[in-house]
C-alpha positions, 0 to 999 in steps of 0.5 A: 857236395866234392871238398878238396882240402888241397884246392877247391870246393865244389857243389852241384845243383842239379843243373852241374859242378861248379866251383865255388871256392878255391884255395891256394894248393897245397903240397902234401908230398912231405910235412915240409909241404903239408905244413908249410906256410900256405897251409899253417896260415889258415889256422893261424887265421883261425885262431886270431879270429877264435881270440878276437871274438872271446874278447868282443871285437870283430873277428871276420869268423863265421856267426852262429847262423853259418854254424848251423847252415855248415851242419845242415850242409854235413846233415844233408850229405850223410842222409843223401849219401845214406838214402841214395837220393837228392837232398834239397836243403830247402826242405831237409829235416834240419829245419834249418 
């Protein structure tokens, strides 16, 4: 996994790298670009989804299963880095 927090998310599945998600480029040269409207909209959307979920309204946010999948990916990345080997998410040690 290769995440450029200012542009795209790429994943390699053994057949090569592929881009799975992109977001508008955000400048990070100074505070005016790093914390401008494009970047801050992501935070506003997250807070809005969070408060909608608390209120019992449809939030458009992730589910508990999405969260577990994210944790599984993080654990797999750490294991891969530590053991210097490919980690297949379907057979990782998390059991998720």
